[in-house]
C-alpha positions, 0 to 999 in steps of 0.5 A: 349634451342633446345636440339635437336641442342645440343645433335647433335652438341655435338655427331658430335664434340666429335665422330669426334674429339675422333677418330682423337685424338685416331688414333696415337695410332694405328700407333705407328711404323710410322717413325714420330709419333709426326708429325702424332699426330700434324696433326690428333689433328690439324684436331680434332681442326675443328671438333667443327666448322664442327659441328656448320655448319652441325647443323646450317644448317640441325637442325636450317636450319639457313644460314650460315651468322647467325654464324656471320663469316662475323662480326670481332668486335671492335679494342680494344677487338682485342688487348685484344685477341691478348695481353692478352695471352702472358701477362698471360704467362709472369706473369705465368713464374715470379710465376714459378721462384717466387715459385721455381717451375723453375730455370732461364736460362739465359743461353737458356741450352735447346735451346743450347742442341737442336742446339747442336744436330742440324746440323749447330746449334752450330754457331747460338747463342742461344739467337737470337733463342730465339729472333726469337721465341718470335718475331714469337710467338707474331706476325706471329703464333698467325695469322697462329693458328687462321685459326685452332682455328677458328674451335674450337670456330666457334662450342664452342663460335659461336654456344654452348655458345649461346645455352645455353644462355638461361640458363644465361650468367654465366650458359652458360659460365661455362658449354660450357668451361666445355664441352669444357674441356671434349672434350680434354680427349683423348689427355690429356690422351696421356699427353698433357698438363699435361704429369706427370699426365695423369688422374688428368690432364682430371680434370685439363684441365676442370678447365683451359678450364672454366677459359680460356673459360670464357675470351674467351666467354666475347670476344664472347659476347663482339663482337658476332664475332668467330673470337676474340676468334679464335685470343685469342685461337690462340695466347695462342696456340701461347704463353702459353710455352713462359716463358719456354724459360727462364726456367728450370727444370719445371714441366709443368702440375704445372708450367711453362705454362697458362694451369698449376696449377700456371697459373690458379692464373694469368688467375683466377684473370683476369677472376674475374677482368672481373666479378669486373669491371662489363664487365661480364656478357656482357650488351646490346649485342642485336646489332647482332643476336645470332644463338638461336633457340627458339624452345624447343626439 
C-alpha cells in the first residue's frame, strides 16, 4: 500500500467535506437554510473525487485515465446498478409494513397535506403526484444524481478501494466502507438519515456504508469503472425513500428507507448472496489496470 497516497487522500476528502458539512451551522439566520444545506452537502459529495484527482496527479504521478473514467463496464452490470437500489427500497417498505413499523397509506395523506399547502395544489390528484415521483425516481433522477455521486465514487471506489487491495478484497471492501461511513459523521449528527438518534446514527451509518459499499465495490471490481457504482449510488439517492410514499407514521431511523435498521435486512441478504453465489471475491479482474502504486511509504 502507498500509505502516503492514502493519508493525503483522506486528509483532503475529510477536511474539505467536513467544512462544507458544518458551514450551514454558522448561517442559521438564512431565509432558506434547507436549500443552503442541500447546496453545501451536494458540493461535499465531490470532495472525495477532488482528493482522488489531486493524489493521482501529484502523489502517484499518474495520468487521469488511470482512474478509468473512460471505462463504463458491461450492460448487465448497468442494470444491477440501476435496479437493485429501488428493489431493495421496495422490499424495505414491505418489511416496514409487515413488522408494524409503518401504516399503509393508500390515501397518500402526506402528499395530500403538502399539496393542500401549495398554491393550486389542491386541484392536483395526489395519485398523479406519486406516480410522477416514482417515474422520475426510476428514470431521470438516478442519472442526475450520478453527476454528484461520481464525485464520491471516484474517490471511495475508484481511488481508495484499489489502494487497499493489497490487503485482500474482503479487507479492502470493509475498510473503505467504514471510512466512507465515518466521513458522513457531521451530516449524521445534524439529523441526516437518523434524525431521532443522531449520535447512534453515526454508528448506524458506518454499518450501512459497509453493507451498501460492498455492493458498490462489487460493481467497481467487476467493471473497473467508477461510473457503475456512481449510477448505483445515484439510484440509491433517488429511490431510498420511495416506499415512504405509501407509508405513514414511520420513524426513518428504524424503518422505511434502505439506510434504516430494517433496510439492513434485505441489503445484508443481497450482500450475502454476492458471497454465496461466488460473485465476491471478484475473480479475473486484470483486464483493466487498477490505479495502485506498488511503492510502500
